[in-house]
N, C-alpha and C positions, 0 to 999 in steps of 0.2 A: 669269083665268089665274093670278093670284097665289096662289090657294088650292091649286093643284096643282104650282106650280113650286117646286123645292127649291134650296137653296144648298149647294154642294159644300164639304166640309172641305178646307182647304189643306194639311193634314198629308199628305205624300206617301205615308206608310205607312197612311193611313186612307181618305181620299177619300170618306167616307160622305156621303150626302145628308141635309140637315137642313131643317127648316121655316124659312121666311124670317124668322120672329120669334125664332129661337134666337140667343143670344149666344155660346154655346159648343157645340161638337160633342157630340151626344148619345152618341157611341160612345167618343171618345178625350179629350174635354174641352178640346181646343184652341180658343182664342178664334176666332170666325168673323170674318174681315175682309170688309167690304162695300166693294167697289170700284164707286163711281158714276162714270160716264164721260159725256163730252159728245160727241154726234154732230154733226160739222160738216156744214153744209148746211141752209138753210132748208127745202128740199123735204121733209126727213124729218119735219118737224112735222105735216104733213098726210098723209103717206104711211103712217106707222105709228101705230097706236092705243096708248094707255096700256093696259098689261096684256099686250101682244103679245110673244111670244118670237121674237127675231130670231136666225137662224143657230143655232138650238137652244141658245143660251146667254145672249143679252143680253136681259134683261127691261126693257121700256119702262116707266119709272116716272113720267116727266113728258115732255112734248114735248121732244125732242132729248136726253133724259137716260135712260141705261140702267144697269142693275145687272148686272155680270158674275156669273152664277150658277155658273160653272166656273172660278174664279180659279186653280186649280192647273194648268190647262192653258195652254200657251203660245198667245197669240192668233195669228191668221193675219197674215202679213207678205208684202208683194210681193217679187218678185225684185230689183227696184230701185225705191226710192222716187221719186216724181215730184219735180221740182225745188222746187216750192213746199212740199212736205212736208220736204224736206231742210233748209229754213230753220229749222224747229222743231228738227231734230236738231243743227244747228250751234250753236244757242243753248243747248245743254245746260248750259254753265257758269252760265246764269242760270235754272236750273230752279226756284229758289225763287219766281220771279215769272212764268215763262213755262211753260205746260203742255207736257208731253212726249207724243209719239204712242204710244199704248198698243198699237194694232193697227188692222186694218181688216177690213171685211166686203166681199168682192167683189160686184160687181153681179150680180144673178140672171140678167141677160141681157147677154151681151157686146156686143150692138148698142146698149145704152143706157149712158150715163155715170151709173151709180147706185152707184158705190163709196161706202162709208161709212167715214170716218176717225174714230177714237176718240181722245179726249184725256183725260189724267189729271192730277191736281193735288196729289198728296200727300194729306194728311188733309182730308176734307170734314166740316164740322160736322154731326153727327148727334145725334138725341135718344136717350133711354135704350133705345128699342126698335129703334134702328138705322135709323130713317127720317130723311130729309133735314129739317134745320131750315129751310133756305131752298129753296123750290120750284125755283129756278134755280141750284142747287148752292151758289153764293156770293152774298152781297149786293153790290150795286154800292157804289162809294165814296160816292155821294150818299145812299144809304139809311142808312149808319151814321156818316157824317161828324159830325153834330151831337152824337152821344153820346160822342165820343172826347175824350180829354184834349188839352191844348195840345201836349204832347210827341209824342203819337201822331199828331196831325194833321200836325205838321212832319215826322215820320218817314215818313208816307205820301207826302208831297210830295217828300221827299229821295229815296225809292225811285224815284219817277217820273223825277226828274232824272237819277239814275244810269243809268236804262234808255234815256235819250234817245239818246245817241250810238250804242250798239250796235244799237238798232233803226233808227236813221237810216241806218247803214251797210248794213243789209239792206233798205232801202226799206220799212220796216214801222212807222215812227214814228207813223203815223196811228192805230195801235192805242191809243196813250196818250191820244188826243184823243176817243175814242169812249166816251161815258158808259156805254153798255151793256156794253162789253168790259172796262172798268176795274173790277175786283172787289177785294174785301177778304177775306182769309182770316186772321182774327184780326189779328195784328200785321203780317202781310205784305200787300203790294199784289200782286195777281196778275191777269194778263190772261186772260180767258175763252178767247180765241183771237187770232190775229194778223190784221191787216187791211192789205192792200197799199196803198202810197201811190199817189195819182193822179199825173198828169203833173207837177203843181206840188207839190213836197214841202212839208209843213208846216214852220213854223219856230217859234221860241220865242215869237213874238207870239201865235200860236194857243194855246200853252200858257197864256200870261198871261190870255187871254180865258176859257179854261176855268176857271182857278183863281179868277178874279174872281167867278165865280158861287158860289164856296164861302164868300166873306167873310161874308155875313149870318149864317150858321149856324156860323161858326168860334168857337173858344173866345175869350172876351172879351179876354184879354190878348195875343192874337196878331192881332187884327183889323186894328189900325193897321199892324203890320209887314207883314201879308199884302197890305193895300191898297197900300202903297208898293212892295212887291215886284212885284205884278202890273202896276202902272203903269209900272215900269221895263221889264218884259217887253213890254208892249203898245207902248210908245214906241220900242222897239228899243235903248234905252240899255243894257240887259242882254241881250246877243245871243250869249253863249258858254255852252255847257252847263257848262264847268268853273267859270265865275264863279258860276252859279246854284248849283251843288253846294257851292261854298265858302261862300256866304252861308247856305245851309241847314245846313251843318256848324256854322257859328257859332251858329245858332239852336238846333240840337240840344244843343250844349254849354251854352248859356244856360238853356234850359228843363229840361235834365237835372239842374240844380242844385235843382230842386223836389222831388227824390226822394232818399232814402237807400237804399243797398243793402248788405245783409249776406250773407255766404256761408257755406255748409257744404260741405266737400269730403271725400269718402271714396273710397279706392281699394282694390281687391282683385284678386288674381290666383291662378290655379290651373293645375296641369299638365294636368288633365283625365283621364278614365278610360283613354285610349288611349296618349297620348304618354309617353315615358320621362323626359323632362326638360322644363323650362319655359323657352322662349326669349323669353317676354314680359317686360316690365318696366313700371313705372309710377312716377309722381311726383304727389303726395307719397308717402312709403313706405306700403306696403300695410297695411290693417287699422287705420288710425288716422283717426278723424274729427277734422277741423280746422274751427274756427269763426273767421271773419274779420269784424271790425267794419267799419263804413262808412269808406271811405278806404283800406282795405287791398286790394291787388290780388291776386285769386286766380290761381293757375297750376296747371294739371293737364295731365299728359302720359301717353299710352299708346303703347308701342312693341311691335311684333311682330317679333321677330328672324327673319332669313332666313339659311339656311345649315346648319340642322340641327346635328349635332355638330361641324360645321366652324367654328362660332363665332357663330351667330345670336344667342345669348344674350349674347355679349360685345358685339356691336354695339349691341343694345338697351340694355345697361347703360351703355355709353359715352355713348349719346345722353341717357339719364336723368341722368347725372352732369354732362354738359357744358351742356345747354340751360339749366337754371336758373342756372348760374353766369354764362353769357354774357348772359342777360337781366337778371339782377340787377346786372351791371356796367354796363349801359346806362342812360342817363338817360331813364327812361320816365315820370317824374312831375315836377311842379313846375318845368317849363321851358317856354319858348316852343316850340311844336311845329308841325310840318306836319300836315295832316289824317291822313296815312297814315304819319307817322313811326314810330308803334308797329309798323305793318306792316313797315316797313323794318328796324326793330330785330329783330323776330322772324325775318324772312327772313335777315338777316345771321347771326343765331345758328344758324339751321338750316344755312346754308352752312359755317360754321366747324365745326359738329358733323359734317357730311357729310365734310369733308376730314380730320378726325381719324380717322374710321373708314376712309376710303379709304387714308390713309397707313399705317394699321395693316395693311391688306391688302397694301400694297406692301412693307412691311418684312418681312412673313412670306411674301412671294412667292406670294400667293394669286392664282390666275388663273381666269377663266371662272366655272364653277359653284362653285368653292371659295371665291370671295370672299364675305365675310360682309356683311350689310346689315340694315336694319330699316325697317319702316314707321313712320310717325309721325302722331299726332293730338295737337294741343295747343290748350288754351283759356286765354286770358289776358284778365283783366278790367281795365278802366280806366274809372272813372266810369260813365257810361251805356252804355259800349261793351263788347262782348265780341269779342275777336279769335280767330278759329278758323283754325288752320293745319294743313295736312296734306300728307303725301307717302305714296303707296302706297294700300292698300285698307282700312286701319283707318278707322273712321267716327266722325262726330260727329252726334248727333241733338239737336234743339232742341224741348223738350217744355214745353207750357203746359197749363193746365186744359182747353183745348179742342182742342189740336192736337199732332201729332208730325211734325216735318219733318226729313228727312235733309239736313244742311247740306253735307256733302262729296260730291264726285264721285270715285269710285274711279279711281285711276291704273292702269287695266288695259286689255287689248286691246279688250274689249267697249266700254268708254266711248270709247276712241280712235276706233273705227269709227263710233260714233254722231256724235261731234263732227266727223268728216270728212264726214258726211252720207250714209254708205253704208248703214247698217243701223238699224232700229228697235231700241231697247235690249232689249226683251223677246225679240226675235229674235236679237240679237247674243249674248246670254248662253247661247244654245243651242249655239253652236259649240264644238268642242273647243279647249281652251286659252284660252277666253274670259277666264278669271280670271288669266291670266299678267300679272304686273306690268310696266309699261313704265318705272317708275322707283321707286327706294327709296334711302334714305340709305346712303352709303358704297360704292356699287357702282362709282362713277367720280368724277372731279373735279366740284366744285361748278359748273364752267362748263357741265356737262351736266345740271344739276339745275334743275327748275322748280317750286319749292314754291308752293302756293296759300295765300294769307292773305286771309280775308274779315273784314269789319268789320260786326258786327251791333249793333243798338240794343236795349237792355233797358228796358222800361217797365212790366213786370209780373212777378209771381212766375213763375219758370220753372226748369227743370232742363236742364243740358247733360250728355248721356250720351256719354262717349268710350269706345269699345270696340274690341277686336280682332275679327277675323272669327269667332273661336270663339263669340261671342254673336250677331253680326249675320247669319251665314249662315242660309239657309232662312227668311228673313222673320221671325225671332224677335222683333225689336224692334217691327216693324209689328204683329205679332200680340198682343204682351203689354204694350205700353206703358201702355194704359189700366188694366189690371188690376194691374200691378206697380209702376208709377211714379207714377200719379196719387194713390195714397194718401199719398205724401210731400207733394204739393202741398196735399192736404186736411188735413194734420196728423195722419193716422191711423197713419203709420209714420215711423221715424227714417231718416236717410240711410244709417246703417249697416245697418239691417234690409233696406232696399231693395237695397243693393249686394250683400249676401250672398244675397238671394233671386234676384237676376239671375244671379249666378255659379252658383248651384245649377241654375237654369233652363238655362243654357248647357251644363252638364255632362249634364243629364238629357235635354234635347231635341236637342242637337247631339252634343257629346262627342267629336268627331273631332279636336279641336285644343286647344291651350292657350287659356285665356280670361282676359282682363284687362279690368277695368271701372274707370272713374273717373266719379264723379257730382259735378257742381258745382251745388249748389242755391242759387238766388238769391232772397232775399226783398226786396221793394220796398215802401217806405212813404213817404208824403208827408213833407216836411220841415216843421218847425214854422212857418217863415215862407214866405209865398207869394212866388214869383219875380216880380219886377217885369216889366211889359211890355217887350219888346225894341224899341228904336228902330232902324228900318231904317237911318237915316243912320249910326248908330254901327257897325253891321255892315259897311256899305259902305265906310266910312272905314278900317276895320281890314283889310278883305280886298282890295278892288278894286285899290288902288295896287300891291300886291305881285303881282297877277296879270299886270299888263302886261309884266313882265319874264320871264314864265315860258313855257317851251315844253312843250307837253303831248303825251303819248303815251297814247292810249286803249287800254291793254292789255286791258281787259275784252273788246274785240272781236277782238284779234289774238293773244291769249295764253290759255293754258288756264285761268288763274286767273280767279276771279269778280270780284276787286277790281282796279281800275286804280290803281296807286301813282303819285301825282303829288306835286309839290313846291309846295304852296300854303300860305303861312303862315296860321295861325289862332291864336286865343288859347289859353292853357293851360287844362287842366281845373280845375274848382273844387277847392281843397284849403286846408288851414290856412295855407299859406305863400304863397298868391297872393291877388290882390285879392278883396274880398267880392263877392257876387252883385249888390250894389246899385250897383257902379261898374265901369267898364270896366277890365280888367286892364292893368297897365302893360306896355309893350313891353320884351322882354328879348332877349338875343342867343342865337341857335341855337348849341348846343354843338358843339365840333369833332367829337365822336363821331357826332352825328346827321348832320353834313355828310359824314363818311366813309361812313356807312351809306347815305346818298342816292347818293353816287358809286358805291358797289358795286351798289346797286339799278339805277342807270342802265346800268352795264356788263352786268348780268344781263338787263336789258330788251332791250338791243341783240341779245344772243345769242338771247333768246326770240323776238324778231321774225324773225330769220333762220331759226331752227328752224321756226317756224310757217309761214313762207312756203314753205320747202322741203317741209315735211310735207304741204302741201295738194296736192301734185302727185306722189303716189307712182306708181311704175311697175308695182307689183304689182297683181294682180287685187283689186278692192275687196271682199274678204272676209277674215275672220280667218284668219291662218296661224300655225301653231305655231312657225314658224322664228324665230330670234333677230331682235330689232329692231335695225336698223342706225341708228347715231346720225346724224341729219341734219345735225349741225353739224360733225362731224369726218370723216364718211365711213368711220369705223372701226366694227367690230362689238363692242359691249360684251357683258358676260356675258349669256347667254341669259335670257329672262324666266323668273321663278320662278313656277311654277303654284301658285296658291292655290285651295283647294276652293271654286269658285263653283257653287252649286247651280243647277239649271235654272229655279228660280223665285225668284231673288234679288230683293231690293228694287230698285226703280228708283232711279236717281241723280237 
C-alpha cells in the first residue's frame, strides 16, 4: 500500500500529492510535515494491518501507529467528546508532557464500539527519510535512561514530580507508574496516553518503588542521592509532591553547575507587504546580534500591538520599554530565592506593564474596541533555567537538534474551549472567531490578567524562537524549523542570517500581518571541574524544614498557567558571589521586593482560582461564540475579543 499512497502538501494553495519519501513538495517546494499519530485501543493492533489505509487518509505504519496522509484537511471530530477524552483536553496546559487528541475515526458499524481516537505529541524523532527512529513513536524512559547525563536524569524525574498533582486530581496518576506509557521525547518526559486509576489511588511510595529500579543504571554521581530519595519515598517519610519537587529543584541547581551556558540573541521586525504600519515591537532593539557570556542573563521580548491606528504600536512599545526596566530592578540573581521567585518577578513586571497601558487607555478615554493593547512573549534565562512568559497568541518554540516544541498555549477562544473540555483543538480552530483573544496586556486592570510563566531546564544546545503570528500562522514554524533553524545549531548559519531568513519567510509565505522574531541561541558546554555528588541529607536539611510552614496552592491544575507558583525556599543559583559548588551555600535573607512579589502573586492566585471556578460552569452553549467574553471575576463586559487571523490549519497548542 505504501507504494501507491501519497502525502498531501500542507500548503493550502497547493495541496499536491507527493511520494511518501519526499521531504519537499514537488510542485511548490513547501517542506512536507509528517504527522505520526497513536491509535488508542489494544484491539487496533490486530484489527488493522501495517500498510492499510484507514478512512482514506491514515496509513498504518506500525501496530497502533498511523501517518496522516492528508494533514491539510481537518480531522473528524465528534459533536461532543466523551468524558474520558475531555480529560485530555482539560490537561492542555501540560501539552509538553501529555498528548492532545488529534481527531477520531468513527466506528464503521454503529452497533459496535470501534471508534478510533488519535493522539499527537508534537515533534516525533524521524530519520533523514522521514521514517520513525523508534518503532513505538518514542522510547520508554527505561530505554534511554542509562545514556543520559546526571542533569537530564534529574530533569526527567522532576518533570514526573511536577505532573503528579495535576494527574492525581484527574485520577490519572497511574499513568506515571506505567513503564510502557512513560516515554521520553529528547529532553521532555511525555506520556504515551493516560491510564485511569483503580479504586485505590497510587501514592508516592509507588513512585519510590519505580524510581528505585533506575538506580543501578543512573549516572554514578547521583546514585547515592537517588537511593536515599527513593528510600524516603518508600518509607513514607517524603509524602508530599511539593516536598519532592523542592528537593529535585535543589538537585537541578546543584548539577546545573556542571555546565556553562552562553547566549546569542537577535531580533528583527517588519511591517510586511500588506500592512501600512508596524504595530509589533521587540527587545533587544532590532537588527543587533548580542552575545552574552556565562553568568549573564538573556532577556528577549516580542509584542504584537492590538488596536490598529488607534494605538497598538504604542501599547507594544510601552511594554518593550517597561518590562526590561521592571525586571532589571528586581533581585533576580545572587540572592536566596524561592523555586519560582523568578516566575513571580516576571509576573509582577507583566502586571505593572499591563496597568501602565491600561491607565494610558483610561487617560485618553479609550473604550471598548478603541482600547489599545498588546500580546507578549518573553524569555528570561537564569543558570540552567529558561523562563517563558506569555499573554495572548504570540508564541515561543523550543528547538533542539532533534525536536521543535511549541511551549506556549494561545490565549484565544479555541484554546479556551479545549481547556473547558468542549472541543478538540483541531476542531475548535475551524469555528468563526476561533482566534479571538481572551486576554492581552492593557485591555483592563491587572486584576483581570492571568499571565502564564513556565520554567524550563536547559541541558543542551537549543534555540528559543519568539514570534508574532505573522510568522507562526499557517504552521510555518512547524514546516520550516528543520530547514531554517537547525543550520544554526549545526554551525552552518549565524543567528543573524537565520533571523533574517525567517522574516523573509514570514513575508513571502504569509504576508498578511506584521512579523517580529526574536532568537535566543544557547550553547551548553561542560565546566572544567566535575560537580561533586549531591548528598541527600544536605538537600533535605536545606529544604524540608522550610516546607513545614508553607501552604500550597497547586495552580497547575486550577489555573490556565503551566507552572504552579509556590513559596518554597531553595539555595541561590551558582555565581561568582555565592558559595562554590563544593560547599553548601550559606543561608541569606529573602529581600523585601521578593516578599512583595510573592504577596502580589498570592493575591493574583486567589483571583485566578475564583475565575477558573466560575469559568468551568458557563451558561452558554459549549461552542465558540463570536460574542464578547464576559469577565467572570467582575461580571462586567470587557472590550470585545480582537480577532487575529487564525488559519484553519494552525499549529496545535
